[in-house]
N, C-alpha and C positions, 0 to 999 in steps of 0.2 A: 503887557502882551502875554496872553496864555495860549491862544490859538495862532500858530505860525501860518501866515497866508502866503501861498506859493503862486508864483507866475511861472509858466512853462514856455521855454523857447524851443520851437520846432515840434511838429506833430508826427515825428517819425517813430520808428520801432522802439528805440530806447526810451523815448519820452513816454510812449504808451506803457512800457513796462514799469517805468518809474512811478507814474501816477497810479497805476494798478497796485503797486506795492505801497504807495503812500496811503491809499484808501484802507489798508489793513491796520493802520495806526488809529488811535483814538481820535474821534471827530472833534473833540474839544482841544486837541493839541495841534492838528494839521488840517489845512484845507487848501485845495487847489482852486484858485479863484479866477485865473485867466490863462489863456494860451495864445501864442502868436506863431503863425506860419507864413511862408511866402505867398501861399494861396489861401484866400479867405474861406473857400469851400472846405479845404482840408482842416483848417482851424475850427470851423463850425462842426464838422463831423466829429472831430476829436472831442470838442467841448460837449457835444450831445452824448457821446458814449460814456464820458467820464463825469458827466453832471457838473460841468464847469460853467460859471456864470457868463464870463466875457470871452469873446474870440476876436483876435485882431489879425490883420494881414500885414502888419508892420511891427518889427521889433521895437521901434522907437515909441509906438503907441503903448505898448506894454510897459516900457520903461517909465512912462509918465503917469501910469495908473497908481494913484495914491493909496489904493487898497491892498497893495502888494508889499510884503515885508522882505521876501527873499525870492530869488529867481534861480530856477534849475535850467542849465543850458545843455541841451541835447543836440545842438547843431553840429555840422561837420567840423573837423579839426581846424581848418584855416580860418573859420569864423569865430573861434573861441575868444581870441584876444579882443577883437573889435566889439563883439557883443558884450563881453564881460566888462570892458571899460565903459560902455554905454550905460549898463545897469548900475555900476558903481557911481558914475557921475550923477545919476538920478537918485542916489541914496539907498540903493537896494543892496542887501546882502546877496552873496553869490555862491552857489554850488555848481561848479562847472565840470562837465564830463572830462575824463582824462583823454589825451594829455591836456594839461591846463592851457598850454599854447604849443606852438610847433617848435620853439627853440628857447634857449636860456635867456636870450636878449628880451624877448617878449614876456617871459615868465617873471623876470626880475622887475621889469617896468610895471607889470600888472600888480604884483605883490606890493611893491613900494607905494603904488597909488592907493591900493586898498588900505594899507597901513596909515597913510596920510589922512584918509577919510574916516579912519577908525570903524571900518565896516568888515564884517565877517566874509572871508574868502576861503573856499576849500576846494581843492582838486578832488574830484569824485572817484578816488581810489577806494571803491566800495569794499574791496577785500579786507581792508584794515578794520572795518567796522563789524565784520562777522564775529559772533561770539567765539567761534573756533580760534580766531586769531588771539583772543585773550587767553585761551587755553594754551596756545603755543608759546606766548610770551611767558606765562607762568611756569611752563615746563622747562623752558630754557633757563629761566632764573633759578629754578630749583636745583640745577646741576645734575639732573637725572641722566643726561646723556653725556656728561663730562665736558671736556674742552671741544668746541666745535671747530672742525678743520675743513669741512666741505659742505657746500650747498649746491644742489643740482635741481634745475628747474627747466622744464620744456613746455612749450605752448604753441600748438599749431593745428590748423584745420585746412583741409583742401578747399581753397577758395581763390585761385589765382585771377579769376575774371571778375571778382566782386569790385565794383567801382571804388569804394572807399579804401580798398587795399591796393588796387592796380593803378589808379590815376594820381599823378603828382599834384594836379590842381586841387585834389580833394585831401591833400596831406597824406597820401597813400604810403604803403610800406608796412612791414610787420613790426618794425622797431617801435613806432609810435602807437600802433594799434594793439599789439600783443606783447612786445618787449617790455613795455612799462610795467606789466604785471610781474614778469620775471625779475626785473630790476628792483621793484618795490619789495619783493620777497627777500632778496639778498640784502637789501638795505635794512629791512626789519631785523633779520638775524644778526647782522654785523653792526647794528646800532648806528646807522647813517654814517659809517666811516667811509672816507674816500679811498678807493682802491689805490694801491701803489702802482699797479699797471693794468692796462686793459688791452687785450688782443682779440680782434674781431675779424671775421670774414663772412662771406655770404654771396648771394647771387642777386643781381638786379634784373628787372624786366625791361622791355623796350622803352618804357617811359622813364626809366632811371630811378625807380624805387625798389626797395629790397623785397624779394619774395621769400628769402630765407636768411637767417643770421645765426651764427654760432660764435660765442664769446667766452673767454676766460678772464675773470677778474681776480687778481691776486691782492691779498692784504698782508700786512705785517703779521708775524707770528705763524707763518706757514699755513695761512688760511686761503681758501679758494672758493669762488663761486663759478659754476659752469652753467651757462644759460643758452637756450636755443629757441628760435622761433621759425615758423614756416607757414606759408600759404600754399605750399605745393603738396604737402602730405599731412595726414593726421598724426600728431605726436602723442605720447603718453599723457601729457597734460597733468603731470604730477610734480610735486616738490618733495625733496628729501633734505633733511638737516642731519648731517652725520657727525657724531661726536666720538670721543675716545671710549665712552661707556655705552653708547646706544644710538639709535636713529629714530627720528620723527618722520613719518610719511604723511603727506597731505594730498589726497586725491582731490581733483577739481580745485586746486589750490587757490584759484582766483575768486572762487565763490563757494567755499567748502562748508557743508553741513556736518562733516565728520573729520576726525584726525586719528591717525594710528600712532599711539604712544608706546614706549617700551612696556607699560603696564596694561595696555589694551586699547581698544577703540572707544573714543568718546564721540557722541552724536548730539547735535542740537537741531531739533526739527525746525523747518522753515515755516513762516506764517502762511496761513491759508489765504488764497486770493479769490476775488470775484470774477475776473476775466482771464482768458487765456493769455499767456505771455509768449514773447518771441525768442527769448534767450534763456539758457539754462539757469535755474535757481534765482531768477530775477526777483523773487519775493524778498531776497536779501537786500535789495535796494532800499527797503524800509529802514534798514539799520543805519545807513548814512544820513537819511532824512532825520531820524531821531537824534543822531549825533549832532547834526547842524543845530537843531532846536536846543538841545542841551547846552551847547557852547554859547549860543546867542543869549539864552536866559542867564548864563553866568557872566555875561559881558565880555566874552572872549572874541577875538577877531581871527583866531585860527583854531583848528582842532589839534589837540595833542596826538591824535591818532594819525592824522595826515597834516603835519605841520608845514608851515611855509618853507622851513629849511629842508624838509623832505622833498617838497615840490621842486625847489631849486636844485637839489642834488640829482633828482631824477632827470630834470631837464639837461643838466650838465653831462650826465652819463649818456643820455639819448643823443645829444649833440656829438659826443665823441664816437659812439658807435656808428652814427651816420657818416661822420668824417672819414672813418677808416674804410667804410664800404663805398663811399663816394656818392651818398645821397644828399642832394642839395635842393632846398626849396626856395621859391622866390622871396620868401620872408627872411631868408638868411642874408 
């Protein structure tokens, strides 16, 4: 296999951005060959726009398409587990939008099944695949900022009435939608170490999902991560890594084309795209697609950048934050 053949689940906004980014990669390495949506008309419109051969009105039909190597899942949060399991059962590799599932129980079952089938499974924490994150890793390893004692991350947009945030049946709340980005950043800096303590607070809407969350994670060696999310106000949406000798600042930390180091700012331009996109810096979705292909060609069933252990840790931390705020999903 040289060309990785992609199937796309859902014809929504994030799937549009993903395929648009995918088309910026070499055509002999990646091809979107099928899309499935709940309405055939939407699938056909999506397929026409993105020059995709097959359109289905049923995810199961895409699962049985033998011309697909890997499936990108851009469906709503509560569907991730069932759809990913369906694809794995039909021998497809899977790149699933974050959160991988809605809780640790589902994430553990999904990862164990993928391992048993020896199929590639990756949670689409696209941040980890940005070249800037490689720069951050190297800067930390160099010791230029000394011993790290504080990570500060905020992520929030004013969007309290957006269905995917506001409704419990859609897996709503800021912890799963935004908090995962803050958590993955802290986990990156502290090398997937489990915090010694987590203290979280926030506010829930009338549907019982969090509209804001503030948490302090403490680690051995006097190290702390302070994270906050909000659907009520716009936050700075920056990350800081503070050490005894200096600080690293990451604007737009979840999809950063630049980073501010003690030695100055480093910038990595994003790929150019054919179509307009829905979300900021979505051209960077191409990085996670390229990572998936690289891993599959190497015979790996997980990405070193977003390992299964990372996904399990993120799910565990998300569960704990939800527990402390009182957010409970039917899947729990």
